[in-house]
C-alpha positions as CSV (number, residue, x, y, z in Angstrom):
1,M,-7.3,2.9,-6.8
2,E,-5.4,4.6,-9.1
3,R,-7.0,7.6,-8.9
4,E,-7.3,7.1,-5.4
5,F,-4.0,7.2,-5.1
6,K,-3.4,10.1,-7.2
7,E,-5.3,11.7,-5.5
8,E,-3.4,11.1,-2.3
9,S,-0.1,11.8,-3.7
10,H,-1.7,15.7,-4.8
11,P,1.7,16.8,-4.1
12,L,2.8,15.2,-7.3
13,R,0.5,15.1,-9.5
14,G,2.2,16.3,-12.1
15,A,5.4,14.3,-11.4
16,L,2.6,11.1,-11.7
17,R,1.1,12.7,-14.6
18,D,2.9,10.3,-17.1
19,A,3.7,7.4,-14.4
20,K,3.2,4.3,-15.3
21,I,0.6,2.9,-12.8
22,E,0.0,-0.9,-12.4
23,T,-3.0,-1.5,-9.7
24,W,-3.8,-5.1,-8.6
25,P,-7.5,-5.8,-6.3
26,L,-5.6,-8.1,-3.6
27,G,-8.9,-8.1,-1.4
28,Y,-12.3,-6.4,-0.5
29,F,-14.2,-5.7,2.7
30,R,-17.1,-4.3,3.9
31,W,-16.6,-1.9,6.7
32,I,-19.6,-2.1,8.9
33,V,-19.0,0.6,11.1
34,R,-19.5,2.9,7.9
35,A,-22.5,1.3,7.0
36,G,-21.0,-1.7,5.3
37,K,-19.2,0.4,2.8
38,P,-17.6,-1.4,0.0
39,E,-14.0,-1.4,0.5
40,F,-11.3,-2.6,-2.0
41,V,-7.6,-3.2,-0.9
42,G,-4.6,-3.2,-3.2
43,I,-1.2,-2.4,-4.6
44,S,0.4,-0.2,-6.8
45,K,3.7,-0.1,-8.9
46,V,4.6,2.8,-10.1
47,E,7.6,3.8,-12.4
48,K,9.1,6.0,-9.7
49,N,11.7,6.2,-7.2
50,E,10.5,6.1,-3.3
51,H,12.3,9.4,-3.0
52,E,10.2,10.8,-5.6
53,L,7.1,10.4,-3.7
54,K,5.2,12.2,-1.2
55,A,1.8,12.5,0.8
56,N,-0.4,14.9,0.8
57,P,-0.9,15.9,4.2
58,D,-4.8,16.5,2.8
59,E,-5.7,12.8,2.1
60,V,-2.7,11.0,4.4
61,D,-2.6,11.0,8.3
62,Q,1.2,9.5,9.7
63,P,1.3,9.8,13.1
64,R,5.0,10.3,14.8
65,W,5.4,6.7,15.5
66,L,5.0,5.2,12.6
67,T,8.1,4.5,10.1
68,T,8.9,3.2,6.8
69,Y,9.5,-0.6,6.3
70,P,11.9,-2.5,3.5
71,A,10.6,-4.3,1.0
72,N,14.0,-4.6,-0.8
73,D,13.3,-8.6,-1.1
74,T,10.4,-10.8,-0.4
75,G,11.9,-12.2,2.9
76,T,12.1,-8.7,3.7
77,L,9.0,-7.4,2.6
78,R,7.0,-10.0,4.5
79,E,9.3,-9.4,8.0
80,S,8.1,-5.9,7.5
81,I,4.3,-6.6,6.6
82,G,4.3,-8.4,10.4
83,R,6.3,-6.2,12.0
84,M,3.2,-3.9,10.6
85,L,0.8,-6.0,11.8
86,D,2.2,-6.4,15.4
87,L,0.6,-2.6,15.5
88,G,-2.2,-3.9,15.7
89,P,-5.5,-1.3,17.0
90,K,-2.8,1.3,15.2
91,L,-3.6,1.3,12.3
92,S,-6.4,2.3,10.0
93,V,-8.9,-0.7,8.9
94,P,-8.4,-0.2,5.9
95,L,-3.7,-0.7,6.2
96,W,-4.8,-3.1,8.8
97,A,-7.1,-5.4,6.0
98,N,-4.5,-4.3,2.8
99,L,-1.5,-5.8,4.9
100,L,-3.5,-9.0,5.7
101,C,-4.1,-9.4,2.0
102,L,-0.7,-8.4,1.1
103,S,0.5,-11.3,3.1
104,E,-1.6,-13.5,2.2
105,V,-0.5,-13.0,-1.7
106,A,3.7,-12.6,-0.3
107,E,3.0,-16.5,1.5
108,Q,1.0,-17.7,-1.8
109,D,2.7,-16.0,-4.6
110,A,6.3,-15.7,-4.4
111,A,6.8,-14.6,-8.0
112,F,4.1,-12.1,-8.4
113,I,5.9,-10.4,-4.8
114,S,9.4,-10.8,-6.8
115,F,8.1,-8.6,-9.9
116,L,6.1,-6.2,-7.8
117,L,10.2,-5.8,-6.0
118,A,11.6,-5.6,-9.3
119,P,13.2,-2.4,-10.4
120,T,10.6,-1.0,-13.4
Protein backbone atom coordinates (compact mmCIF):
# COMPACT_ATOMS: atom_id res chain seq x y z
CA MET A 1 0.00 0.00 0.00
CA GLU A 2 2.87 2.36 0.74
CA ARG A 3 4.41 1.66 -2.65
CA GLU A 4 1.08 2.46 -4.32
CA PHE A 5 0.77 5.64 -2.25
CA LYS A 6 4.20 6.80 -3.41
CA GLU A 7 3.49 5.78 -7.00
CA GLU A 8 0.18 7.63 -7.06
CA SER A 9 1.94 10.68 -5.63
CA HIS A 10 4.60 10.50 -8.35
CA PRO A 11 5.12 14.26 -8.74
CA LEU A 12 6.20 14.29 -5.09
CA ARG A 13 8.41 11.23 -5.18
CA GLY A 14 11.31 13.32 -3.90
CA ALA A 15 9.17 14.96 -1.22
CA LEU A 16 8.02 11.55 0.03
CA ARG A 17 11.44 9.90 -0.11
CA ASP A 18 12.34 10.71 3.51
CA ALA A 19 8.80 11.08 4.83
CA LYS A 20 7.71 8.76 7.60
CA ILE A 21 4.73 6.74 6.33
CA GLU A 22 2.72 4.37 8.48
CA THR A 23 0.10 2.17 6.84
CA TRP A 24 -2.65 0.05 8.37
CA PRO A 25 -4.71 -2.45 6.36
CA LEU A 26 -8.42 -2.01 7.11
CA GLY A 27 -9.97 -4.69 4.95
CA TYR A 28 -9.75 -7.04 2.01
CA PHE A 29 -12.04 -7.98 -0.84
CA ARG A 30 -11.92 -9.93 -4.08
CA TRP A 31 -12.97 -7.94 -7.11
CA ILE A 32 -15.16 -10.37 -9.05
CA VAL A 33 -15.40 -8.33 -12.28
CA ARG A 34 -11.60 -8.37 -12.36
CA ALA A 35 -11.35 -12.17 -12.15
CA GLY A 36 -11.38 -12.21 -8.35
CA LYS A 37 -8.36 -9.90 -8.08
CA PRO A 38 -7.48 -9.48 -4.40
CA GLU A 39 -7.62 -5.93 -3.11
CA PHE A 40 -6.48 -4.66 0.25
CA VAL A 41 -7.80 -1.35 1.51
CA GLY A 42 -6.21 0.71 4.23
CA ILE A 43 -5.09 4.07 5.42
CA SER A 44 -1.68 5.71 5.48
CA LYS A 45 -0.45 8.48 7.72
CA VAL A 46 2.38 10.51 6.26
CA GLU A 47 4.43 13.25 7.89
CA LYS A 48 3.46 15.87 5.31
CA ASN A 49 0.91 18.64 5.28
CA GLU A 50 -2.06 18.39 2.95
CA HIS A 51 -0.80 21.22 0.73
CA GLU A 52 2.43 19.24 0.15
CA LEU A 53 0.55 16.31 -1.42
CA LYS A 54 -0.61 16.23 -5.00
CA ALA A 55 -2.12 13.32 -6.93
CA ASN A 56 -0.31 11.96 -9.93
CA PRO A 57 -2.81 12.59 -12.78
CA ASP A 58 -1.41 9.55 -14.64
CA GLU A 59 -2.46 7.31 -11.74
CA VAL A 60 -5.47 9.02 -10.13
CA ASP A 61 -8.64 10.28 -11.79
CA GLN A 62 -10.36 13.18 -10.08
CA PRO A 63 -13.72 13.92 -11.65
CA ARG A 64 -14.94 17.51 -11.61
CA TRP A 65 -17.74 16.61 -9.19
CA LEU A 66 -15.29 15.29 -6.57
CA THR A 67 -14.32 17.61 -3.76
CA THR A 68 -12.26 17.28 -0.62
CA TYR A 69 -13.89 16.44 2.67
CA PRO A 70 -12.62 17.62 6.05
CA ALA A 71 -11.24 15.23 8.64
CA ASN A 72 -10.26 17.60 11.44
CA ASP A 73 -11.70 15.44 14.22
CA THR A 74 -13.47 12.13 14.67
CA GLY A 75 -16.97 13.58 14.24
CA THR A 76 -16.05 15.50 11.10
CA LEU A 77 -14.32 12.43 9.68
CA ARG A 78 -17.44 10.30 10.25
CA GLU A 79 -19.59 12.95 8.58
CA SER A 80 -17.23 13.18 5.60
CA ILE A 81 -17.16 9.39 5.19
CA GLY A 82 -20.97 9.36 5.18
CA ARG A 83 -21.15 12.16 2.61
CA MET A 84 -18.74 10.31 0.34
CA LEU A 85 -20.58 6.99 0.73
CA ASP A 86 -23.78 8.80 -0.28
CA LEU A 87 -22.17 9.29 -3.71
CA GLY A 88 -22.59 5.53 -4.20
CA PRO A 89 -22.07 4.51 -7.83
CA LYS A 90 -19.95 7.58 -8.58
CA LEU A 91 -17.16 6.11 -6.43
CA SER A 92 -14.58 3.59 -7.57
CA VAL A 93 -14.98 0.12 -6.06
CA PRO A 94 -11.72 0.35 -4.04
CA LEU A 95 -12.63 3.79 -2.67
CA TRP A 96 -16.13 2.59 -1.75
CA ALA A 97 -14.71 -0.52 0.00
CA ASN A 98 -12.09 1.57 1.80
CA LEU A 99 -14.73 4.03 3.01
CA LEU A 100 -16.90 1.18 4.32
CA CYS A 101 -13.95 -0.25 6.25
CA LEU A 102 -12.89 3.18 7.52
CA SER A 103 -16.46 3.87 8.62
CA GLU A 104 -16.49 0.65 10.62
CA VAL A 105 -13.14 1.44 12.24
CA ALA A 106 -14.29 5.00 13.03
CA GLU A 107 -17.31 3.59 14.88
CA GLN A 108 -15.41 0.85 16.73
CA ASP A 109 -11.99 2.35 17.51
CA ALA A 110 -12.16 6.04 18.39
CA ALA A 111 -8.64 5.93 19.90
CA PHE A 112 -7.14 4.72 16.61
CA ILE A 113 -8.98 7.38 14.62
CA SER A 114 -7.85 10.08 17.07
CA PHE A 115 -4.28 8.85 16.63
CA LEU A 116 -4.62 9.04 12.84
CA LEU A 117 -5.99 12.58 13.01
CA ALA A 118 -3.36 13.80 15.47
CA PRO A 119 -0.68 16.05 13.95
CA THR A 120 2.60 14.31 13.17
